C-alpha positions, 0 to 999 in steps of 0.5 A, spaced: 678 885 818 682 881 822 679 878 829 683 878 835 684 870 834 687 872 827 692 877 830 694 872 835 695 867 830 699 872 826 703 874 832 705 867 833 707 866 826 712 872 826 714 869 833 716 863 830 720 866 824 724 870 830 726 864 833 728 860 826 732 867 825 736 866 832 737 859 831 740 860 824 744 866 826 750 863 829 751 858 822 750 864 818 756 868 822 760 862 821 759 862 814 761 869 814 767 868 818 769 863 813 768 867 807 773 872 810 778 867 812 778 865 804 779 872 802 785 873 806 788 866 805 787 865 798 787 872 795 782 877 793 776 873 789 771 878 786 765 873 786 767 871 793 767 878 795 760 879 792 757 873 796 760 876 802 757 883 801 750 880 799 750 876 806 752 883 810 747 887 806 742 881 808 744 882 815 744 889 815 736 889 813 734 883 816 737 883 823 733 889 826 726 886 824 728 880 828 730 883 834 738 885 833 738 892 832 746 893 834 748 887 829 744 890 824 748 897 825 754 893 825 753 889 819 751 895 815 758 899 817 761 893 815 757 892 808 759 900 806 767 898 808 767 892 804 763 895 798 769 900 798 774 894 797 770 891 792 770 898 788 777 898 789 778 891 786 783 888 791 784 886 798 785 891 804 792 892 808 793 887 813 791 891 819 784 893 815 783 885 815 785 884 822 780 890 824 774 887 819 775 880 822 774 883 829 768 886 827 766 879 825 767 877 832 763 883 834 757 880 830 758 873 833 758 876 840 751 881 838 748 874 836 749 871 843 745 877 846 738 875 847 734 879 842 729 885 843 722 882 844 717 885 839 711 888 841 704 887 839 702 888 832 701 895 830 694 898 830 693 898 822 687 902 819 684 896 815 681 897 808 674 897 808 671 890 809 667 887 803 659 888 804 657 881 805 650 878 803 644 883 802 646 890 800 640 893 804 637 900 803 631 903 807 627 908 804 623 913 808 619 919 806 615 924 810 614 928 804 614 924 798 613 916 800 610 914 793 616 917 789 621 913 793 617 907 793 617 906 785 625 906 786 624 899 789 624 895 783 630 898 779 634 898 785 634 890 785 636 890 778 642 894 780 644 889 786 640 893 792 635 890 796 630 896 798 625 896 803 620 902 803 618 904 810 611 908 812 613 911 818 619 913 823 617 907 828 617 902 823 624 905 820 627 904 827 624 897 828 627 895 821 634 898 823 634 894 830 632 888 826 637 888 820 642 894 820 642 897 813 648 899 808 644 906 807 638 910 809 635 914 803 630 919 807 626 924 804 625 929 809 625 937 812 632 937 814 631 944 816 626 943 821 628 941 828 622 938 830 622 933 824 620 926 827 626 923 822 631 928 824 630 927 832 630 920 831 636 920 827 640 924 832 638 919 837 640 913 833 647 916 830 649 918 837 650 911 840 654 908 834 661 908 833 661 909 825 654 912 823 650 909 818 650 913 811 644 917 810 642 920 803 637 926 804 632 928 798 630 935 800 628 941 796 631 946 802 638 947 799 640 952 804 646 951 808 643 950 815 639 944 812 645 941 809 649 942 816 643 939 820 644 933 815 651 932 816 650 932 823 646 926 823 650 922 818 648 925 811 652 922 806 649 926 800 644 931 799 640 931 793 634 935 790 627 931 788 625 928 783 630 923 784 633 920 778 635 912 779 642 913 776 644 918 781 642 914 787 645 908 784 651 912 783 651 915 790 650 907 793 656 905 789 660 910 792 659 907 798 660 900 796 666 901 791 672 901 795 669 896 800 668 891 794 674 891 790 679 886 791 685 886 796 691 890 793 696 885 790 703 885 792 709 881 789 715 881 793 722 880 791 727 878 796 732 873 796 732 873 804 727 868 805 725 870 813 725 877 812 720 876 806 716 872 810 715 877 815 713 882 810 708 878 807 705 876 814 705 883 816 702 885 809 697 880 809 694 881 816 693 888 813 688 885 808 693 885 802 694 879 797 702 877 797 706 873 793 714 871 794 719 871 789 726 869 791 730 868 785 730 874 779 729 868 774 722 867 776 719 874 776 716 874 769 712 868 770 709 870 777 708 877 774 703 874 768 700 870 773 699 874 779 698 881 775 700 885 782 698 892 783 705 893 786 712 890 786 716 891 792 723 888 791 730 889 794 736 893 790 741 887 791 739 880 789 743 874 786 745 874 779 742 881 778 741 888 781 734 890 783 735 896 778 737 891 772 730 887 774 726 894 774 729 895 767 727 888 765 720 889 767 719 896 764 721 892 757 714 890 757 709 895 755 703 892 760 708 893 766 710 901 764 705 904 769 706 898 775 709 901 781 716 898 783 718 900 790 725 898 792 726 896 799 733 896 801 739 898 806 742 903 801 742 910 804 747 913 798 742 918 795 745 918 788 744 910 788 737 911 790 736 916 785 739 912 780 734 906 782 728 911 781 731 914 775 731 907 771 724 905 773 723 905 780 717 909 783 719 909 791 725 907 795 724 905 802 730 904 807 731 897 811 730 896 817 723 898 816 717 898 821 711 894 820 706 900 820 711 904 815 711 898 811 703 897 810 702 905 810 707 906 804 705 900 800 697 901 801 698 908 799 702 906 793 697 901 791 691 905 792 694 911 787 696 905 782 689 903 782 686 910 781 691 912 776 689 905 772 682 907 772 683 914 770 687 911 764 684 905 762 676 906 764 671 910 760 669 916 765 662 916 763 660 908 764 666 906 768 667 901 763 674 899 760 676 904 754 676 901 747 683 900 747 684 896 753 678 892 752 681 889 746 688 888 750 684 884 755 680 880 749 687 878 746 690 876 753 684 872 754 684 869 747 691 867 748 689 864 755 683 860 752 688 857 747 693 854 752 687 852 757 683 849 752 677 852 755 671 856 752 671 864 751 665 868 749 664 875 747 658 879 746 657 885 742 652 889 745 648 895 742 642 900 745 636 900 741 634 906 737 639 910 741 639 916 736 632 917 738 633 917 745 638 923 744 633 927 739 627 926 743 629 926 751 636 930 750 643 928 751 643 928 758 638 923 758 642 919 753 648 919 758 644 917 764 642 911 759 649 909 758 651 910 765 646 905 767 648 900 762 655 901 764 653 900 772 648 894 770 654 890 766 659 891 772 654 889 777 651 882 773 658 880 770 662 876 774 669 878 777 673 875 772 669 878 766 670 884 763 666 889 759 668 895 755 665 901 751 667 899 744 663 905 741 658 911 742 653 906 744 656 899 743 659 895 748 664 889 748 663 884 754 669 878 754 667 872 758 672 867 760 670 859 761 663 861 758 660 857 752 655 859 748 649 857 752 652 860 758 653 867 755 647 867 752 643 866 759 648 872 762 646 877 756 639 875 756 638 876 764 642 883 763 637 885 757 631 883 761 634 887 767 635 893 763 628 893 760 625 895 766 629 901 768 625 907 767 628 914 766 626 921 766 626 925 760 630 931 760 626 935 755 619 933 757 619 930 764 616 924 761 618 917 763 621 912 758 625 906 757 630 903 753 632 896 750 638 893 748 640 888 743 646 883 743 650 878 739 654 872 742 660 869 739 665 863 742 672 861 741 675 857 739 670 857 733 673 864 732 680 863 733 683 870 733 680 877 736 678 880 729 674 873 727 671 873 734 668 880 734 666 880 727 662 874 728 659 877 734 657 883 730 654 879 725 650 876 730 648 883 733 646 885 726 641 879 726 638 881 733 637 888 730 633 885 724 629 880 728 626 885 732 631 888 737 631 887 744 634 880 744 640 876 744 642 872 738 648 867 737 653 867 732 651 862 726 653 854 728 654 856 735 
């Protein structure tokens, strides 16, 4: 979240852009006047008229943002008039030429007026701040202290630091020393006399944002649940508590805050206006890259991998509509949102832009708050839809097809960079016995736990996918055989200690995994790489399971 100092710094940068815009405006308008005089003096030239049209389009869209609203309105009217003449393909009548020249003089006069001063940056609700440092969880129970205490070690393997507290006073003191991410409480929520509920009411009343509480309680009545909500109840679960269900609820609290900032690729040849938009979006917590010439777009798309492209409809050398079609030629970008940002108000033209590849149309000039809200909502939906399409619903990992695409991309990147790339095939040991003995619901819980552990333990640049029923594929860029073996062995050890409650007998059981690792460039393509990792996995099974093996000669 931006601090007051950060906001002042952004405000100062925006002010510098305004001042530079004002300084450059007289020269821009003098050039505009020269273009028009050439057209009137030397006869109609389509290329020069198009240049004049783009300049008016830029003034109409940008000048209101920098404090010249009337100049923008006049430029927009002139743009529409000139567009009619361009469509007709010839110079207008003499009296129309004189009238247009008079409008250019009006632009020069409006540019001499002191620009409207901008107010402070609008209060934009930021995306949740990432959870920093320890993800602290306090466990307290009035009724089942031992049940909660046994969760401490498994939670640590999923990246949460859990502490069990024996009484309300100890809980209150711990919260004062170090506020937790969440409280997990076993309590009689329906009892108004509960010491825990009484303390929670006092504690949450003094907080602007309540600390989330996960309740473990047998009383599932409406009144009990309502009392829980009133003291910050985020979830309400019946005992006995499954570790996988608790981790899933904890992940729900951290998932949005820990995701990477939305990435926006902004395509606009108006440098000053693009820089203004970039500063506003960055202040709202987004990552922004600028492209001023259409020719540089494809290269930046591949390197930046944006969540959304925001671009003007009118660009040098091509239109935004044509550029959207170029983007859509690549299947990897078919689902990426393209949002047009332009002064174009003709509904038919806007519909054409949407029909040929765009997803939304924003009209310049646009307020900062409107811009942030529109871009953020589109980017958020894009990520949600991408997750639904590309991720396995049970494990949260990439689907088979998507992880294979990631592998192909990373192999190509490794070839270009000369850096190593490791691939691991992972398989649950005796998983059929788990389903047969403990039930398919318990089997699903095991799969979910492994998916969660892989997401937790792999680096942000690594990828993991569900390759088959109980088989998984992990892709680790910039990792040699030794490094990959260590990562996978750490995951294996952490997975070994997780306990599950049998869905059929109620008994506690554990599951192990085996893995095989292969490295590129020893295996030059995806098929050879996965086959080598699969052979190493088979050797791990033959050698007793619950182990990680490297491919031969690695």
